[in-house]
C-alpha positions in Angstrom: -41.6 -35.4 -57.4 -40.2 -38.9 -56.6 -43.8 -39.9 -55.5 -45.3 -38.7 -58.8 -42.7 -40.5 -60.7 -43.4 -43.7 -58.8 -47.1 -43.3 -59.6 -46.4 -43.0 -63.3 -44.2 -46.2 -63.2 -47.1 -48.0 -61.5 -49.6 -46.8 -64.1 -47.2 -47.9 -66.9 -47.0 -51.3 -65.4 -50.8 -51.6 -65.1 -51.2 -50.7 -68.8 -48.6 -53.4 -69.7 -46.0 -50.9 -70.9 -42.3 -51.5 -71.2 -41.3 -47.9 -71.6 -38.4 -46.8 -69.4 -38.6 -43.5 -67.5 -35.9 -41.1 -68.5 -35.0 -38.4 -65.8 -36.4 -35.6 -68.1 -39.6 -37.4 -69.2 -41.6 -36.4 -66.1 -44.2 -33.8 -67.0 -44.3 -34.8 -70.6 -46.9 -37.5 -70.3 -46.8 -41.1 -71.7 -48.6 -41.9 -74.9 -50.8 -45.1 -74.8 -52.5 -45.5 -78.2 -55.1 -42.6 -78.1 -54.9 -42.3 -74.3 -52.0 -40.7 -72.3 -50.9 -41.1 -68.8 -51.0 -37.7 -67.1 -47.6 -36.1 -66.9 -48.1 -33.4 -64.2 -50.4 -32.6 -61.2 -52.1 -30.1 -63.4 -53.1 -32.8 -65.8 -54.2 -35.1 -63.1 -56.6 -32.4 -61.8 -58.1 -31.6 -65.3 -61.7 -30.5 -65.2 -64.6 -31.1 -67.5 -65.7 -27.5 -67.1 -64.6 -26.4 -70.5 -66.6 -29.3 -72.2 -69.7 -28.3 -70.1 -69.4 -24.7 -71.1 -69.5 -25.8 -74.8 -72.3 -28.4 -74.5 -74.7 -27.3 -71.5 -76.2 -24.1 -73.2 -77.7 -26.3 -75.8 -79.3 -28.8 -73.5 -82.9 -27.9 -72.4 -85.4 -29.0 -70.0 -88.7 -30.3 -71.5 -92.1 -29.8 -69.7 -95.1 -31.4 -71.4 -98.7 -31.7 -70.2 -102.2 -32.6 -71.3 -105.5 -31.9 -69.7 -107.6 -35.1 -69.2 -111.2 -35.0 -70.2 -113.5 -33.8 -67.5 -115.0 -36.6 -65.4 -118.8 -36.9 -66.1 -120.9 -36.8 -62.9 -123.2 -39.7 -62.8 -126.0 -37.6 -61.3 -125.7 -34.8 -63.9 -129.1 -33.7 -65.1 -130.9 -35.0 -62.0 -132.9 -32.0 -60.6 -132.7 -33.4 -57.0 -128.9 -33.8 -56.8 -128.2 -30.6 -58.8 -130.5 -28.6 -56.4 -128.6 -29.7 -53.3 -125.1 -30.3 -54.7 -124.9 -27.7 -57.5 -124.2 -30.3 -60.2 -121.1 -31.6 -58.4 -118.7 -30.5 -61.2 -115.6 -32.7 -61.4 -112.2 -31.0 -61.8 -110.0 -31.7 -64.8 -107.0 -33.9 -64.1 -103.7 -33.0 -65.9 -101.0 -35.4 -67.1 -97.5 -34.2 -66.9 -94.1 -35.2 -68.1 -90.6 -33.9 -67.5 -87.6 -34.6 -69.6 -84.7 -33.2 -71.4 -83.8 -32.1 -75.0 -80.9 -30.9 -77.1 -81.0 -28.0 -79.6 -79.7 -29.0 -82.9 -80.3 -25.9 -85.1 -80.0 -22.2 -84.5 -83.7 -21.7 -85.3 -84.6 -23.7 -82.3 -85.0 -27.3 -83.5 -84.9 -29.6 -80.4 -84.4 -33.4 -80.3 -85.9 -35.4 -77.4 -87.4 -38.8 -76.7 -90.8 -39.6 -78.0 -91.9 -41.0 -74.7 -91.4 -37.6 -73.1 -94.0 -35.9 -75.2 -96.2 -38.8 -76.2 -99.9 -37.9 -75.8 -99.0 -34.4 -74.6 -100.7 -31.2 -76.1 -98.7 -28.4 -74.3 -95.0 -28.4 -74.4 -92.4 -25.9 -73.0 -88.7 -25.9 -73.1 -86.4 -24.1 -70.5 -82.9 -23.1 -71.5 -80.0 -23.2 -69.2 -80.1 -19.4 -69.1 -83.7 -19.7 -67.6 -85.5 -18.5 -70.6 -88.7 -20.4 -71.4 -90.4 -20.9 -74.7 -93.5 -22.8 -76.0 -92.7 -25.5 -78.5 -94.6 -27.5 -81.1 -93.9 -31.1 -82.3 -92.4 -31.2 -85.8 -91.9 -35.0 -86.0 -92.8 -38.0 -83.9 -90.8 -41.3 -84.5 -92.0 -43.9 -82.0 -90.0 -46.6 -83.8 -86.7 -45.0 -82.6 -88.3 -43.3 -79.5 -87.2 -39.9 -80.9 -89.2 -36.7 -81.5 -88.2 -33.3 -82.9 -89.7 -30.1 -81.5 -89.5 -26.5 -82.7 -89.3 -23.6 -80.3 -91.8 -21.0 -81.0 -89.4 -18.1 -81.3 -87.2 -16.6 -84.1 -84.2 -16.4 -81.7 -80.7 -17.4 -82.4 -80.2 -20.3 -80.1 -77.2 -22.2 -79.0 -76.5 -25.4 -80.8 -74.8 -28.7 -79.8 -72.6 -29.9 -82.6 -73.2 -33.5 -83.6 -70.3 -36.0 -83.3 -69.7 -39.4 -84.7 -71.1 -42.3 -82.8 -69.4 -44.8 -85.1 -65.9 -43.8 -83.8 -66.8 -44.5 -80.1 -64.9 -47.1 -78.3 -65.6 -48.9 -75.0 -63.7 -46.9 -72.3 -64.1 -43.5 -73.9 -65.1 -40.7 -71.4 -68.5 -39.2 -71.7 -70.8 -36.7 -70.0 -74.6 -37.0 -69.6 -76.4 -33.7 -69.3 -80.1 -33.4 -68.5 -82.8 -32.8 -66.0 -82.9 -35.7 -63.5 -86.0 -35.8 -61.4 -86.8 -32.3 -62.5 -84.3 -30.8 -60.2 -82.6 -28.7 -63.1 -79.7 -29.1 -65.4 -77.2 -31.7 -64.1 -74.0 -33.1 -65.5 -72.7 -36.5 -64.8 -69.5 -38.3 -65.9 -68.6 -41.8 -66.9 -67.4 -44.0 -69.7 -68.8 -45.9 -72.6 -69.5 -49.3 -71.0 -70.5 -51.2 -74.1 -71.7 -50.6 -77.7 -74.4 -52.0 -79.9 -76.5 -53.1 -76.9 -79.6 -54.9 -78.1 -82.7 -56.5 -76.2 -83.1 -53.3 -74.2 -86.9 -53.1 -75.1 -87.1 -49.4 -75.7 -87.6 -49.0 -79.3 -87.9 -51.0 -82.5 -84.3 -50.4 -83.3 -82.3 -52.1 -80.5 -78.8 -50.8 -80.9 -77.7 -48.6 -77.9 -74.7 -47.0 -76.4 -74.3 -48.2 -72.8 -72.8 -45.9 -70.2 -72.2 -45.8 -66.4 -72.7 -42.0 -66.4 -75.5 -41.4 -63.9 -78.8 -41.3 -65.8 -82.1 -41.0 -63.9 -85.8 -40.2 -64.6 -85.9 -36.8 -66.3 -82.6 -37.3 -68.2 -84.6 -38.9 -71.1 -83.9 -36.9 -74.2 -80.8 -35.3 -72.8 -77.3 -35.3 -74.2 -74.5 -37.7 -74.1 -71.4 -35.9 -75.2 -67.8 -36.7 -75.8 -64.8 -34.9 -74.4 -64.9 -32.5 -77.3 -68.4 -31.4 -76.3 -70.0 -33.0 -79.3 -73.3 -35.0 -79.1 -72.9 -38.6 -79.5 -76.1 -39.9 -78.2 -79.6 -39.1 -76.8 -80.1 -40.5 -73.3 -83.1 -42.8 -73.4 -83.3 -45.4 -70.7 -81.9 -47.0 -67.6 -81.7 -50.5 -66.2 -83.0 -50.2 -62.7 -85.0 -52.1 -60.1 -85.5 -49.1 -57.9 -86.1 -46.3 -60.5 -82.7 -44.7 -59.8 -79.3 -45.0 -61.5 -77.4 -48.3 -61.1 -74.7 -47.4 -63.6 -76.4 -49.0 -66.5 -77.8 -46.3 -68.9 -78.5 -46.4 -72.5 -78.4 -43.8 -75.3 -79.6 -43.7 -78.9 -76.5 -43.2 -81.2 -76.3 -39.8 -82.9 -76.2 -41.7 -86.2 -79.8 -42.5 -85.9 -80.6 -39.1 -84.5 -79.1 -37.4 -87.6 -81.4 -39.3 -89.9 -84.5 -38.3 -87.9 -83.4 -34.7 -87.7 -82.9 -34.5 -91.4 -86.5 -35.8 -92.0 -87.8 -33.1 -89.6 -85.9 -30.4 -91.5 -87.6 -31.4 -94.8 -91.0 -31.6 -93.1 -91.5 -35.2 -94.1 -92.1 -38.2 -92.0 -89.2 -40.6 -91.6 -88.8 -42.7 -94.7 -86.7 -45.8 -94.2 -85.6 -48.5 -96.6 -87.7 -51.7 -96.7 -85.9 -55.0 -96.8 -88.9 -57.2 -97.6 -87.5 -60.1 -95.8 -87.6 -61.9 -92.3 -84.3 -62.4 -90.5 -83.4 -64.6 -87.6 -80.6 -64.9 -85.0 -78.0 -67.4 -85.6 -77.6 -69.8 -82.6 -74.4 -72.0 -82.1 -76.5 -75.0 -83.3 -77.5 -73.2 -86.5 -73.9 -72.0 -87.0 -72.7 -75.7 -86.9 -75.5 -76.7 -89.3 -74.6 -73.9 -91.7 -70.9 -74.6 -91.4 -70.2 -71.1 -90.0 -67.1 -70.5 -88.0 -69.0 -68.2 -85.6 -72.6 -67.7 -84.6 -72.9 -64.1 -86.0 -74.9 -62.5 -88.8 -78.6 -62.6 -89.7 -80.2 -65.6 -91.4 -82.7 -65.0 -94.2 -85.8 -67.2 -93.4 -88.3 -65.6 -95.9 -88.5 -63.0 -98.6 -91.5 -61.0 -99.7 -92.6 -60.9 -103.4 -91.7 -57.5 -105.0 -89.4 -56.6 -101.9 -85.9 -55.3 -101.9 -84.5 -58.5 -100.8 -86.1 -60.5 -103.7 -85.1 -58.0 -106.2 -81.6 -58.2 -105.0 -81.5 -61.9 -105.3 -81.3 -62.7 -101.5 -82.3 -66.3 -100.9 -83.7 -68.3 -98.0 -80.8 -69.6 -95.7 -78.5 -66.8 -96.9 -76.5 -65.2 -94.0 -76.0 -61.5 -94.1 -72.7 -60.6 -92.3 -72.1 -57.0 -93.2 -73.8 -53.8 -94.5 -71.6 -51.5 -96.4 -68.4 -53.0 -95.0 -69.7 -52.8 -91.3 -70.0 -56.2 -89.7 -73.3 -57.1 -88.1 -73.7 -59.6 -85.3 -77.5 -60.1 -85.4 -80.8 -59.0 -86.9 -81.0 -56.0 -84.6 -77.6 -54.8 -85.7 -78.8 -55.2 -89.3 -81.9 -53.3 -88.6 -80.1 -50.4 -87.1 -77.6 -50.2 -89.9 -80.2 -50.5 -92.5 -82.6 -48.0 -90.9 -79.9 -45.2 -91.0 -79.6 -45.5 -94.8 -81.5 -43.1 -97.0 -84.2 -44.3 -99.5 -82.7 -44.3 -102.9 -79.4 -45.8 -104.2 -78.0 -49.3 -103.0 -76.5 -50.8 -100.0 -73.7 -53.6 -100.4 -74.4 -56.7 -98.4 -71.7 -59.2 -97.6 -73.5 -62.6 -97.7 -72.5 -66.2 -97.0 -74.4 -68.6 -99.3 -73.6 -72.3 -98.7 -70.5 -71.2 -96.9 -69.2 -69.2 -99.7 -68.9 -65.3 -99.5 -70.7 -63.2 -102.1 -71.7 -59.6 -102.4 -75.2 -58.3 -103.1 -76.4 -54.9 -104.1 -79.6 -54.2 -102.3 -81.9 -51.4 -103.6 -82.8 -49.0 -100.8 -86.6 -48.7 -101.6 -89.5 -47.6 -99.4 -92.2 -50.1 -98.5 -95.3 -49.7 -100.8 -98.6 -48.5 -99.4 -100.7 -50.8 -101.5 -103.6 -51.1 -100.6 -104.0 -47.5 -99.4 -104.6 -47.0 -95.7 -108.2 -45.8 -96.4 -108.2 -44.6 -92.7 -111.6 -45.0 -91.0 -112.5 -43.4 -87.6 -115.3 -45.5 -86.2 -118.1 -43.1 -84.9 -121.1 -45.4 -85.0 -122.3 -46.9 -81.7 -120.5 -50.2 -81.2 -117.7 -51.6 -79.3 -115.3 -50.2 -82.0 -116.4 -46.6 -81.5 -113.3 -44.3 -81.1 -110.9 -46.7 -83.0 -109.0 -45.6 -86.2 -108.6 -48.5 -88.6 -106.2 -48.9 -91.6 -106.0 -51.3 -94.4 -102.8 -53.4 -94.1 -99.9 -52.9 -96.5 -96.2 -53.4 -96.5 -95.8 -49.8 -95.5 -98.4 -50.2 -92.6 -96.7 -53.4 -91.5 -93.4 -51.6 -91.3 -94.8 -48.5 -89.6 -96.6 -50.5 -86.8 -94.1 -53.3 -86.7 -96.9 -55.9 -87.5 -96.0 -59.6 -87.6 -98.1 -62.3 -89.3 -100.5 -59.8 -90.7 -101.8 -61.1 -93.9 -105.6 -60.5 -93.4 -107.9 -58.0 -91.8 -107.7 -54.4 -90.8 -105.4 -53.0 -88.1 -106.3 -50.7 -85.2 -104.0 -47.8 -85.8 -105.2 -45.7 -82.8 -107.7 -45.9 -79.9 -109.3 -42.6 -78.6 -109.0 -42.3 -74.8 -112.3 -42.7 -73.0 -113.9 -44.3 -76.1 -116.0 -47.6 -76.3 -113.0 -49.2 -78.1 -110.7 -48.2 -75.2 -113.2 -49.4 -72.6 -113.5 -52.9 -74.0 -109.8 -53.1 -74.4 -108.8 -52.7 -78.0 -105.2 -51.8 -78.5 -103.1 -50.2 -81.2 -101.8 -52.9 -83.4 -104.8 -55.2 -82.9 -105.9 -56.8 -86.2 -109.7 -57.3 -86.7 -110.2 -60.5 -88.7 -113.9 -61.2 -88.4 -117.1 -59.7 -86.9 -120.1 -61.9 -86.2 -118.6 -64.5 -88.6 -118.0 -62.0 -91.4 -114.4 -61.9 -92.6 -112.9 -58.4 -92.6 -110.7 -57.7 -95.6 -110.7 -53.9 -95.8 -112.0 -50.8 -93.9 -114.8 -50.6 -96.4 -115.7 -54.2 -95.6 -115.6 -53.3 -91.8 -118.1 -50.4 -92.5 -120.7 -52.9 -94.0 -120.2 -55.4 -91.2 -120.4 -52.7 -88.4 -123.5 -51.1 -89.6 -126.3 -53.4 -88.4 -127.3 -52.8 -84.8 -126.4 -56.0 -82.9 -127.1 -57.1 -79.3 -124.0 -59.4 -79.4 -120.6 -58.8 -81.2 -118.5 -61.8 -81.8 -115.0 -60.5 -82.8 -112.0 -62.4 -83.9 -108.7 -60.5 -83.3 -105.0 -61.2 -84.2 -103.0 -59.7 -81.3 -99.3 -60.0 -81.7 -99.7 -63.3 -83.6 -102.2 -64.7 -81.0 -105.7 -65.2 -82.3 -108.3 -64.1 -79.7 -112.1 -64.6 -79.9 -114.1 -62.1 -77.9 -117.8 -61.4 -77.3 -119.1 -57.9 -76.5 -122.6 -56.8 -75.5 -124.4 -54.5 -78.0 
């Protein structure tokens, strides 16, 4: 008993406490803000088993696959080779992916990462009780790297309650549940190492929970839960040079997950507010120039005519410091806060203009799709065969995260094995001109693409870099 009491005294000193230990205090525990020093051996040997029993049944393994197209035999149709080698049929090669998911509704709606099911045609989920079901994709949201599946069954499934990622603090205990390396459901424990991590390079909205709970390949799409057994994040990525866990894992906050799930429930694609402005990081030098006390916030460098920012009265060189009372440190933090808002209504922005604080009511409006996409799938024989082209509008810019896209038509998709794929066209490429003819719309592209040509001179905007390429006809 004296040894335990001594340990508590040491713990109190480490925590910087001045509380004195009364003879009868042992076994009651010591309050430290939200946390508490264990007061007995039973408390010291507490188990996370009750939390796992609540959360684990709703965490599933996700198995996705896609059969690759049959490889064509170069001698197919040649009587000599077919006579002696029987046509030399080539086997189909299948692509496979293994990940995790979380059941969020009793009718079998499952949240996972988009990269787990991207390009896959056959999806199965396996529950902790070993039942397996086929699933279909209800919603894909590459911008957040989230996808929502629906189990093909009318069963009453276990559900993981969603928590509140906004109340997380660095140091909070968390559990990661998933299917690492495809070995089966596994639970690891750690703490919240950091919040609002940006520059991770996983999705368009860079705002992640960082944890040291072991996350490995296969954990993607799995649950990060708090000590109450509530979902606080979807495990998404790791920082690793070896492919294994090094104690730096990232999860998408459940606040963003809720917005995506609500869209899936309504059967609509995710509609997010459109700012209609360009934001920039504030460096220490910029902060000094703008007479700011600290280099935080998002600097407005440009506004789009007819956009929400212009309508609200945001000006160039305004500094946005908070959204609905929540302080933002940089444009990534603003993008996350803004993206979790629902279209309709307004958001209150705290802004510094000339060093003076003002408040602006920003309308939460969707980006207009003007002109219409007028989607065109190129089928004619040319280097563009197999590409899907769209007209460029504010909505398309937002959907495909296009920068400096004020002319041309954008490549929205490239079919595998097509001519467009073989010559190297990519999703997001902007076609500016073909054989000297400027391309202003998909209808204009059709006209320029019709004549049979021996040489195709193509001007492309790829991520702001202008490329001039020549392809044989």
